[in-house]
N, C-alpha and C positions, 0 to 999 in steps of 0.2 A: 505494500500499499503506499503512495506517495507521501512524503513527509507533511506536505500541504494539506491531504486530505485528513491526516491523523491530525493535526494540527486544527482543523476546522471541526471535527467529532469531539475533541477535548473541549473546545470553546464552546460548543453546542450544551454539552454534558454541563458545563460551568453554567452557563445562561439558564438552563433547566432548574438547576440546584437552587439558585439564586429565585429565581420565580417561583418554586414550592415554598422556599421558606416564607417568602413575603405574601404569599397567600392569605394566611391566617390574619396578618397586621391588615391586608387590604381589606379583607371581609369586616373586621372589626371595626376599620374606618366609615366602611361604607354603612353598616348599623348605626352608626353615630353614638352621642353619650347616653348612658343608662337612664331611662326615662324617670323622673321624681315620682316618688311613691305617691299615691293619693292620700291626703290627709283628712281624715273625719275625726270631729270632736264630738263626743258622745256626751259631753256633760254641759250644756250652756243654757242659761237662763235667760226667761223673756218675763215681762209682766202685761197683764191686759187691763189697763187702769180702770175701766169699768167693773172688771171682776174683782180687781183689788179692793175698791172702796167699800165693797163687802165683805170683805175678809180682814182687813188689815189691823182693824181693831182687835180682834181676837187673837191675833198670832202671838206665837212665843218670841218671835223677832221684835215685836212693838215692846212688849214689856221687858225683854232679857237684855236685848243688845241695843236698841235704839232709844231706852228710856221712855218710852210713850212716843217718840218723835216719828217722824217721816223716813223713807229711804233716803239715804244722802242723794243730792241731786244729781252728781254724775252718776252714780250707779243706776239711777232711775233713768235716766236719758240713755244709757248705753242699754237698758233691758228694754225699751220701748222705740227707740227710733231705730228704724232699719237700715237706711244709708250709714249711720255710723256703725251698727253692727258689722256690716259688710265689707265698709273699709277697713276695719279692725281684724278682720278673718283674712283680708288680703295682707295686712302688715306683720301677720303672724304666721303666714304660710298654709294657713286652714282653707282647705276646698270646701269643706261641707261640715255644718254644724246640726247636731241633732238638738233641736229647741224643745224647752220644757218648761211649765209655769215654775216661778221660783216659791216653790212650796211652803219656804219659811215665811213670806208674805202674804200669798195667796193660796192657802189652805180652806177649804169651804168644811172641813168635819165639825166646826163650832155652830153652823148654820142648822137649820133645821132641814131634813133631807129634801124635801121638795123645793126649798130654797137653794140650797146648795145644788142639786142637780140642774135649775135653771142657772145658775150662774156658771157651773162646769162647762154646760152646752154652750153658753155665749162664749166662752173662752175657746172652746175647742173649736169651736166654728171659725174664731178670728185666726187661731194658729194654722188651722187646715187652709185659709186666704192666704196668709202670708206664705205656706210652703205652696201653693199655687201659683204664687206670683213669680216664686223664684226654686223652681223643683232641681234645678242642679246645684242649688247652693245649701238648701234647708231640708231637714227630716223632722217631721213633727211628732210630739207626744202631747196628749191631753191629759186631763185630771178629771177625777171622778170623786162621788161622795160616798167613800167607803164605809162610813158609819150605816151605810144600807147597802148592804152585800146584792140584793136583787137589782135594785137601783144601778149599781156599780155594773153588773154584769150587762145589763143592757146597754148603759152607755158607752162600755167598753166596745162591744157589737158594733154600735153606730160609730164609735171612731175609725175602726179599722176599715168597716164595709161600705160607709157612707161617706166619711170624711178623708179617707185614705191615709190617715195617721198610720205610725206603726205599733203604737202602744200608749201606755200612759206611766206617768210618775206617780207613786204613792209614798205617803210618809212611813216610818219605821212602825208606826203603832197607830190605833185609831181611837184616840181619847182615852187612851190606857189599854184598850183590849189590843193583844199580840195579833201579830200578823198570822201565826198557827192556828188562831181561835178558830172552832169548829163553826161559828157563824158566818164566817168569810169564805166556805168552801164553793159556795155559789159562784164564787167571784173567781177563786183559782182555778175551778172546773172550765169556766168559760175562758180564762187566758190561754189556759192549755190546749182547749178546743180551736181556738182562732191561731194559736203562735205567736200571739202577740207579745212583745218585749214589754217587761213590767219593771221600770226603773223604781228602786228602794232607796230615797233620799230623806232623811229627818226632817221634818217640820220643825223641830225644837226639842229641847228636853223637857220635861213637866217637873223635873226634881229641882227644887228651890235654891238647892247649894249651888248649882250653877249658874244662878242669875248674877254674879259680880264677875268682873276682870274679864269678862267673854268667855269663861268658860264653858258656857253652853256650845260654843262652835269649837273650842280647842280641845275639849275634853267630853263634853255631850254628844257631838256628832258621831264621833266613832265609836262609842260606848253605845249609842242607838242602833248604830249598823251592825254592831255584834249582837245585840239583843234580838234583833228582827230576824237574822240569820239563824239562830240558834232555837228562837221559836219556830221558824220553819222546818227546820230539821227534827228536832225533838218533837214537835207534835204531828209529824207525819205527812206534812204537805209535798215534801219533795219524793218521799216513797210514793204517795198516790198519784202524784202527778209527775212523773221523771220526766217529761217533755218539756216542762215550763222553761220559758228564758227570762231570767231574772239577772238584771245588772244591777250591781251595788255600786253606789257612791262612795269615795273617799277610799279605793282600794279595799272594800270591804271593811273599814273600819279597823278596830283591834283584833277582829276575829280571827284572820289567818296567821297574827304571830302567835298567838297564845291557843291556837288549836289543841297543842299537846296536853294543856291542862283537862280539856273536854277528853282527850284520848285516856289519858290516865283515869277519870272516871270510868270510862267504857271497860278497860281492863281488870277494875276491880269489881264489875258487875253491877254498877250503880247507874247505869243506862241501858238497861235490858231492852228498851223499846227499839232503839237503833241496828240497823243490819250489820254493821260493821263499825270499825272506828269514825269517830266524828270527821277526823280529817279526809276519810273517803267521801265525804259530800263535798266538800270545797271545791272539787273541781267542776261541779254540777252547776256554779253560778258564773256571771261574769263581772269584772271588774274594772273600774277605771283608773287613772293612774293619778289621780290628785292625791299624792301622798308627800310632795315637797321636796323629798331627799333622795336622789338617784338611787342609794344604796336600798333603800327602802323598797324602790321598784324592784332591783335585782333580787331581793330578798323574796318578793311576792310570788315570782316566777320560778324559785324553788318549791313551793307549796302549793302552786295552782298552775294549769297548761299556760305556756305563753300565747298560746291560740285564743284563751278566754279573756286576755287584758287588752284595753282600748284607751286610745289618748284620750285625754280629758283636759279642759281648760278650769273648768267652774266658772265660765263667764260669767258676769263680771268680776268675780269675787276675788281668784287665786292666781292661777299659774299664766303668768302674761306672756312665757315664750314656751308653750308647751312641747314644740317639735324639739327644739335644745335639749329641753328637759329628758326626753325619751332617749336623746341620743348620747347623752351624758351618762346613762346608765349602761357603760361599755360591757360589762358581764353578760349581758343580754344576747348580743351577738347582732350584726347587723341585719341578718334575715329575719330574725324574731323582731327586733326594731321597726323592720319596714312593714311587717304584717300588724304589730300594735297601733304604727301610725295610721293604718286606715283598712287595710286587707280584713282583720277580723271585725271590724265595726260591718263592712261591707256584708260580710258573710250573716253576721247576726239580724242585720236590719233588711236582709234581702235585696241589697243596692246593687246594680251594674255597674262596675267602673272600669 
């Protein structure tokens, strides 16, 4: 074979080798940058002023936090003015919010059941209108007169079937009645039947020891969530309705962090009604990220599946940079972080993203 031909063949082999090595890089460049995860905030409050006028005087917030005064003006504006909400969502990198009434100020449980129903229906209609104007940005949760389980079951069905809301927000107790009380079974049965999301968020603590130094917020709220989930577990609601979709505010309160105390009681035979360790029920709930410390979020996902944890800001009260907060929980890993930012919520609320 002539030397010139050999040189050409050798040169061609080198060229093919370079092309083969470059191919993956070229393909990667053709795909472009990795798309940003869709960010869904599952814990964002609003107020419906006409509804709040009927409920505020009875609220725990008015007595324990505001000293009988009103909601501070900046917070009120942020919970009632939609353009401001959308601008702040954009500024914090939030694509969609799950909006629900601020049950601390707008809870109807102190009203006569029929008046409560009328108030909740009015509020739910307004929320549905907001969502209808911005379906690409807002997902709606309604509210109910939970002190009447039959009325609540009926209104929940209307919220889901007629208004297109994805569920409702409820308090951690109903005028002292725990969520596991048998009188609330018709409501839980309807929630399970509809596949509605039930967002458990305290309306405040009735313990008068919490009335000072904002302890109702700092101590009372996470304690109320621990009460609520414990009641649902011990009173058999989670066993009777295993498909319930219950989202809990503030990372589930104290419960995920102290579940070992309940497990200890089970091991000694002191809670025979349970079908397994108390901790085995925790993965049945869904949790938001309003824990303030990234290491607490990292700990939470050691106790419950990361797929059951969802970004939240507690708008307009708490986390100002929710996306950065999740990213700072580095032990979780980027894949789980991306899911927490939006994919988990999309699955729970059945949103196409």
